[in-house]
N, C-alpha and C positions, 0 to 999 in steps of 0.2 A: 317403790313406800309396800313396805307389808298391809293387806289389809285386812288381816286379825286383828292389832294393832294400833294404834300412834302412838308416835313418841315427842317427848318435847324436851328438847337440850336448853333449853333459852330462854329469857325472860321475854316481857311485852318492850317495845318498843314503840313512841311513836309512826305514825306514815303520815306525810302529808297530802295524800289526795282525798279530795273535798268525802267523800263515803264512804273511807276507812280510817281506820286509828291506831287500833293494836295488832299485833299478830304475833306467834312466834318465830324465834329464830333455830335451825339447823333442827326440822322437826328431820327424826332419822326413821330407819323402820324395825325399831331392836321389839319383837313381840314379848309381851308380858310384865312390862315395865308394871313395878308396881310399888306404892308410896301406903305409912304405917303414920298412927298417930296413935297416942296415948289419950288424948283427948275423948273424952265420951262426951259431953256439955254441946247442945249445940247450940251455936251462934247464931242467931239469925243476921242475913244479907236484905238490905232494902229492894234488890233485884231479887229475891228468893220468890219460887211458886210452890205452895205447900197442901198437903190434901191429905187425908184422912185422919186419926185421931191425935190432937198435938199433947196427949197425955200419955196416948202410948208409950209400953218398954224397949220398945224398937225404933232409934230415929234410923231411913236409909235418908242420904244423903246421892244423888245423881248427879255427879259433873257429864258433861256429852256436848258436843260440838252439834250442830246444823250440818255439816257438811262430812263429817265422819259417817262410812258408811254399816261398821258395827257400830254402832249409835243407833240408825238408823231397825238395819236385821232387832238389836233387840225392840226399839220402840214398836216397832209394827208386829213383828212378833211373840213376845214370851212381855209385856208393858203388860197388852192385856191379864193376865192372868198376875201379875202382882199386884194389879187393882183387884179385882172381881177378888181373892183370896188373903190379901195383907191390909192394902186399902182401904176398901169396903166393910171391910169386919172391922175394923178400927185396933184391926194388931199393930198397925206400925204407922208410924208416921215419917208422909215421906216429902222430901222435899228436892226441889225440880232446881238445875242452878245452869245456865250455859258459858261452858268452856270457850273463850276465842283461838281456835288454832291458825285463821285468813282469816280476812278483811275479807272473804262471803260471809264468815258464820257471823262476825257482829253485824252487817247488811241487814243478815236475815235478825237476828238477835231483835235487832231497833224495829224492824219493820214488827216482832210477835209483839213489843213492847207497845209496841201503838194501837193496836187490836183494845177492842173493851177487854176488862180486867179475867172475866172471866170466857173468853174465845181464848185466851194465849195461847194454853195447851193447845187444846184445837187446832189453832195457825200452826202450833211445832211439831203437833205429828203428820197437820202436810205438808209442810219442810221434808219431812222425813221421807215419807208416803210420795213424796213427789220427785225426790232429790236427779232422777233420768232429767226431770225437765231444766235443770236452773245449776246443778252444778260440774263443776269445773273436770269433777276425773269421767260424763259421761260424756264431754267433751263436749262440752257447753263454751264458747270461745271469755277467757277475763282481759279487763272488767267489763264492758259492755254487753256484753251476753248475758253471763250473771243478771248484771242490773239490771236490765230489763225484764228476763227471765221471772224475779222476785216481785217486781212493779205486777205484771201479770197473775201470778200466783196471790197478788196480795190486792187486788183490782177479782179475785174472781173469791175470797173469804169478805167481800164487800166493800172494801176502800177503794176512793177514787184514785187514778193515776195519779192525780195533783198531790193530792196528802200523801203516797207516796211518797215519792219523789222527795216532800219537803222532809217527812219523817225519814228514810236516813242521809239526808243531809242535816240537819239539827243535828246538834252536840250535847245536844240537856243530855239526855242517859249516860254519856261517853265515858264519864270517870268511875261511875256506879256499876256499868259492866264490867268495863276492865278488871276496877278491884276483884272483881267473883276466881279471875284464872291466880290473879296474885294472895288470894287469899287461899285460893285451895292451894297452891303450892306450898307457899310456908306454912299455912295448917299440916297437910294431909299428904306432901310431899309431892301431887299430883303428877304425872307423867304421861300419861297416856288416856284416850276415851275409848269409851266410856270407861269411867273410873267410878262404884259405885263405895261408901265409906257405910258402915254400919257403927253405929252407937262407936262411933271415933276413929274403926280400922278401917284405913283402905285396903281397898285390892282392886285391882283393872282388869275390865274383863268381865264377863259375866256368865260365867260357867256356872262357879261356885256361891253365886247369888244367892240363891234359894235356900241351899244347906245353911249358910251364910247366918241368917236373917232363923230361919228355925233353932240355930244354935243357941242364938240372944233371945231369940223367945221363951229357950228352957232354959234357962238359968233363973 
């Protein structure tokens, strides 16, 4: 499987395991898959986590997966620039959405959503920084090893082990979390993570992200 981008050839299906419910069928390794949309109006989802100026002329939606190494690269090495130059300055309205590729993404997203709301992005960044400690691609055995490692990370973030286990097992947010991917596929033809939607136009990867933002700001 290519580590440059992650492609998804199918839709979500229900899993019977207690800690996971949806994942994407038939993930291929085709790099550079991209979607597009002509809808420039931002339609909020209840699971959205937003930053920046809600009245900005440019809205950037990121679809990312906690298990995606390319997403981790962006969040660790490029997101700080996005935040300091565009989000904090009010130039863009930023929307983060978790796109489930695997059951592991579902567990990670549940834990992030169980954190206090103002700690969601902080824990999400921790998931990306600490991928070697919990991601199966780094040799962590599935599902037990990944599960245990995520609970440990939640404990380090201030959650008790019992609360972390209850959070993973809870079905409360499952439908809303899964809808993010369904919405992304339907509206923006999202087929890879990360995908960035700039004023309604979707493109996978982040190589052109800053130039796309600048072009949208210049319009």
